N, C-alpha and C positions, 0 to 999 in steps of 0.2 A: 684369473682364468675363468672364462664363462663355463657354465655347466652344460655338458653335452646333452643335446636333445635325444631322448630315447625314441627309437623307431616305434611307430604305433603298431599294435597287434593287428594282424590281418583278420577281417571278419570271418568267422567260421561259417562253413557251408550249412544250410538247413539240413536237419536230420530227416531224411526221406521216410524213415520208418515211423515217425511220430505223427499222430493225428489229434485233432482237437474238435470237440463239439460244444457249442454254446446254445443253451436253451433259455430264451427270455420269456419266462412264464409270467402269468398275471400276479402271482404271489412272490415268487423267488426267481433269481437268475442263477443258473448252474453252468459250470464248465467242467468238462472231463478231458484229460489228456491221456492218450493211450499209445502204446507201441504195438505195431503189427509184428508178431513173431510166428512164422510158419502158418500164416493164415488165421491165427488166433489173436485176440485183443488182450493186451496186458496193460492194466491201468497203471499209469505213472503218477497222476495227480488228480485230485478233485477239489473243487471249491464251490461254495454256495453262499449267496447273500440274500437276505429277505428284503427285497426292494419294495414289494407291495404296490406294484403299478396300479392294479385294479382299485385299491383303496384310495389311490391318488387321482381318480377321475372326478372332475367337478360336475356341477349340474348341467353343463353344456356338453358333457362327454369329452372334455379335453383333459390331458394330463396337467396337473397343477405344476407351478414352477418348482415346488419342492420335490415332487416325485420325478419330474423330468430330470432335475439335476442329480438326484440320488441314482437314477438309472445310468446317467452318463458317467458319473464318478465310479460306479461299479464296473462299467465296461472299460474304463481307463485302467483299472487294476487288472481286469482280465487280459487287456492288451499286453501287459508286461509278461504274462505267462505264455503267450503264443508267439513271441518274437522270433524264436528259433525254429518255428514249424513252417514247412512249405505252404504257400498260399492255397494251393489246390487241395491240401489236406485239412483245411479248416472249414467247418460249416457252422454258421450261426443262424438261428431261426427265431422268429417271434410268433407268439400264439394269440390267444383270444383278445387280450386287451389291446395289443398293437394292431390286431385286425380291425378293431372297432374305434379306437381313440381318434378323435377328429384332428388332432395335431400329430399323429404318428409319423407323417412324412417328415416333419421338421425334426422329430426325435431321431429318425433313422438316418437323416443326413448328417446330424452332429455325431451320432453314434459311430458312423463309419469313420469319421475323422479320428476319434480317440481309440477305436478298436483296431483300425487298419484293415477292416474287412466289411463287406456289405452284409447287412442282416436281411435275410429273406423271410417274408411273411408267408406262413403256410396255412392252409385251410384246416378246418376241424377234421376232415376225412384224412388228409395227409398226416396230421398230427397223430391220429389213431393208428395209421399204418406204421409209422415210425416207432410208436410206443410198443406195438405188438412185436415188431422186429427186434427191438431191444430186449424185451422180456423173453422171447423165444430163444435168443442166443444165450440166455442165462440159465436155461433149463436143460435137463438131460434129454437125449433123443427119445421120442415116444410117439406112439400113434394116437394118443388120447386127444380128444377134442377139448379146446380150452376156451373159457370165457375170461378175457382180460379187461380189467377196469382201471381207469386212471382218473383221479379227481384233481383238476387244476383249479386255479383261482377263479376263472370265468367260465370254464366248460368242463364237462365230464365225458370221457370217451369209453365206449364199449366195443370190444372186438371179439369175434368168434374166429378161431383158426386151429390149424393142425400143423405141427412142425413149424416151418418158417413161412407158411402160406396162410393168409387170412381169407376167410370166406364171407365176412360181413364186417362192416365198419359203421359205427354210429357215433356222432358227436352231438351232445345236448347242451343247451344254453343254461347250464347251472354249474356253479363252481363254489368252492368253500368260501371265497370272499364275497361273491354276489349274494349267496343265500344268507350268510351271516349279516350282511348289511341290510338286506330286505326283511328278514324275519326276526332278527335280534338287535333292534336299534339300541345304540349305546352299550352293546355287549350284554344286556340284561337277559337272563334266561329264566323261564318258568315253564310249567307243564303245558300251559296253553300255547305258548310261543313254539315250544318244541314240537308239539302235535301239529301245529299249523305248518311249520317248516317241513316236516316229514310229508304232510299231505300235499304241499306244493310240489315237492320233489317227485312224489309218486305220480302226480298229474303230468309233469313234464316227461317222465319216463314211460307213461302208459301207452302212447302211440307206438312205441318200439317194442313193447313187452311181448306181443304175440309172435312177432318175427324172431326175436331173440330166443324165446322159449322153444319155438318150433325147430330151430337149428340145433338145439340141445348141446350139452357139453358134459364132460367128465370131471373137469376140475375148474374151479374159479380162482383167479389170481388177481391180486390188487397191486398196483404199481404207481405210487405217488408218495410224497412226503406225508400227506394227510393220512393215508391208509397205513403207512409204516408206523406213524405215531400212535394211531388208535390200536394197532396190533400190539405194539410194545406196552402200552398202558394196560391193555387187557391181560397180557401175560404177566407183567410184573405185579399186578394187584390180585392175581389168582382168579380172574374172571373168565379165563379161557385157557384150557390146557394145550390146545394146538390150533393155531391160526385164529381167525376172527369169526365169532358167532353172533347171532342176533341176541340171545340171552345175555351174553357178555356185554354187548353194546347197550342193552337196556339198563344194566347196572351202572355203566358209565354215564348214561343219560340221567339216571336218578341222582347220581352224585353231583352232576353238573347243575341240575335243577335245585338241589338242596343248597349248593354253594351260591346260587343265583347269578353267577357269572364265571366265565373261564378264568378271569383274573384272580378270583378268590378261591378257585379250586386248588386243593392241595392233594396231589396224587403222585405216586412214584411213576416215573417215566414220562411225565408231562413236561416238555421243554417250554421255556418262556416264549420262544419264537413261534410256537404253535398255538398259544392261547388265543390270539385275535381271530383265528379261523376255525377253532375246534368245533364250535356249535354247528356251524354251517356244514362242515365236512362230515360230522357225525350224522346229521339229518339226511344228507345225500346217501351215505352208506347204509343207514338203516332202511331208508326208502327202497334202495336197490335190493336189499335182502328180502324185503316184504313183497315187492312186485315180481321178482324173478324166482322166489322160493329158494333162495340160496341157504344152505345149511352151514357151510364152512368156506372160508376164503383164506388161501395162503398168500403170503406177502413176497413180492419179488424185489430184489435189490436193484434190478435194471429198470430203465424207463426210456423216455424220449431221447435223452442225450446219447445213451448207448446205441439206440437205434440209428441215430445220425452217423455215428462212427462206422457201424457195419454197412449202412447204405452207401457211405463214401467209399469204403473198400470195394463194394460191389460195382460202383460206377467206374472205378479205376482198373479193376482186375477181372471183373466178370460181367454179368448182365446188368445193364442200366434199365431200371424199371420204367424210365421215361420212354424208351424205345417201344416197350410193350404197350404203354398208354397211347402212343401215336398210332400204332397198328390197330389197337382196339377202336379208336375213334374213326379210323379209315373204314373199318368193317361196319361199324354202327351207322355211319353216314353214307355208306356205299360209294366211297370215293373211287374214281377211275385211277387205280393204282399204277397202271402202265403210263398214263399221262403224267401223274405225279412224280413217278420215278425219273422220267425224262427231264422234267422241269428241274428236279433236284440235282440231277447229274450236270446239267448245264449251269445251274446256280453255283454248284461246287467248283466247276472249272473257272467261272468268272471270279469267284472268291479267291481262288489260288493266285489269279493274276492281279487282283486288286488289294489284297490284304496288307502288303508292305506299304504301298503308297498311301492308302487310307488308314493305316495303323489299326487294323482290325484285330487287336489283341486285347484281352481283358483277363484279369485274375478273378473277376466276379462271375462272368458268364462265358459259356462255351459258344462263341459267336458263330462258328462254322456249323455247329449242330443246330443252333437256333434257326439258321437259314435253311438247313436241310429239313427240319421239322415243319417250318412254315411252307416250304415247297410241297411237302407231302400232304399238308392239310388245307392248302389255300382254297380248294374247291369243296370243302365239306359242307358249306352252306347251300350248295345246289340241291341237296336232299330236301331242303325246306322249300326253296323256290329259286329259280334262276334269276328272277327279278330281285335286284339288290342282294345277290348272293354273297358278295364280299362282306356286307353288313351282318348277314346271318352267320357267316364263318367267324367273323370277329366276336360276335356275341357268344357263340357256342364255345369257343376256346376259352374266353375269359370266365364264363360261368360254370363250365363243366368241371367235375371232380376228376382230375387226371393224376393218378398216383405218380409221385416222383417230382412233379412240377410245383415250384413255389409260386406265390401270387405275382411276383415281379416277372418271372419268366412267362407266365400266361398273359400278362398285360403286354409284354413285348411282342409275343406271337400274335396276339389279338390286333395290335397296332399294325403289324406287317400284313395281316389278312385284310384289314380295312383299306390299306394303301397299296395293295398289290396291283391295282389297276384304277383307272379313273383319275379324278382330281386328287392331288396329293395334299393330305391334311397333316401339316407338321405339328399342329396343336396337341395331337395325341401323345407326343413325346415330352410334353411339358413337365411331367413329374420326375423325369430322369435328370441326373446331373449332366452338365454340358458335354462332357466327353462321351458318356454312354448314349445320350440323345443323338449326337453326331454319328456315332457308330451305327445306331439303329436306322438312321436315315440312309446311310450307305448300304446297309444290308437290304433294306427295302428296295433300293434302286436296283441292286443285283437281282432280287426276286422279280421285280417288274420286267426287267430285260429278259430273264429266262422265260417268264410267262408269255411275253410278246413273241419271242422266238418260236415257241411251240404252239402258237395259236392255231396252226393248221392241223394239229393232232395227227401228223403223218409219221411221227416217231423216228424221223431222221435226226441224226446227231449233227448239229450245225458246226460245232467246234469253232466259235468265233474267237478272234484275237482281240484282247481288250487293252487299249492304251489309255493311260490317264495322264493328262498334262496339267500341272499346277493344281491338282486335286479337283478342280471344277470342270475340266474338259474331258469328256469320255469319248473315245473313238473306238467304234466297233468295226472290225475288218473280217470279212467272210471270204472263204476260198472260192476261186474261180468265179462262176456267175451265179453263186448260190442265191443272192438277193434277187437277181433278175428272174430266176426260176421260181421264186416264192414271192409273188407280188403282194399277197395279203400281209405277209410278214413285213415286207418293206414299208407298206402303207402304215402298218401298226407302229413300227419303229419311228416313222416320221411323225406320227401323232404323239408318240412318247417323247420325242425331242421337244415338242411344245409344252408338254406337261412338266418335264424336268426343268425347262427354262424358267418356269414360274417359281422354282425353288433355288434358282441360281446355278444350275448345272447345265452345261452345254453338251449335247449329244450329236456326234457326227457319224456317218456311215460310209463304208467302202465295200 
């Protein structure tokens, strides 16, 4: 008698209360899994691996095969932890090393396959914003002004803020890995090298010193593995009674110099994983205390990854900081908001009619909102010059620090700006995977049509019907004699038909 086959267990539904944040730092990769309980974050799991991407850059600025593979294997393990978490509740970001590595695109493509989620590259300013958000949520409510500092592998961030709002963000190109590599070759430490490293760090920080000091603060807070490690060493060895102080760090530096390397240093609280970057991190922290006249620094348990979780909660349930950034850019560039709003409204209506046929759905990007933001900002370059304004718009969006936006989102918006009129340049979508590139082209087509329809700036709502046949044939139908009454729009759309034909799309009008 054959053995009866057992029915397979039905897949469980994703737990909507779970969130995950993944931070691909220059020195270590972190993941935090948390549950949202009555608006508060309850940590469920944390995991960290010392991948040391920054140390794995070769002389050409590329990740070596070894560091590349170590990073991918780590993300494969992270992928197992997030299988039961809804896709929209997962955020993964890359920082300094992935911003700069020449083969980061290849790494990100492979990383997406093993992790199951796209990794967004964020700017130093955005990194600083998220760090502050994470730290602020771990502190008691207070009116005090705070200086928050985070030492990464390739960059160090300084933030001034009060409550949950920051008033100043600075990201500097010095990190515990880069300073260790540049100032302590082969890990050897002596007084001369330590003094040189501190001097180099002070020079990097000096252009920001006056502004930081003028903003003033009541409390200094450190938030990174390096700062936590130094704080623990000072406390366990009796070199500081409360928090981190410069005299305490001077004693640690003297012990490090006497040992001649971090590998030979025997101190309570010094973990083996921190030895390779201790000298560089210590130099950065000592330089900061000297330049900013800090007497004492407390250590925060929260950092970037906690900030990512709270930022995700904000996007889903409260205010999305990206909306604030778009509004600020409109004000800064004196965008005609009435025109932009009408273009956005028509683009939204076209999206609603096209999204099923063109499969405009993504777990990685909010396509409808990207189209809206592109509509709201497509004319921002006019503030520089009407001539070639679409190029100015594209450059502004790609280069500006816009809180909440990652590098990929800004590149997508920039490409849509560049292509919202004139000759269609499909090459700007070359860095995207095939599905995302196709979606971006379709979004751009919808933006182009909306812009053409509102060329007359008469603020009439056209309400066209959009029919798509076989994905490649677009038919626009207007009520009554709307096109006859708007000859400029008709001519513009006929020109647009020729432009779209060049990329394999047919546009017909009625």
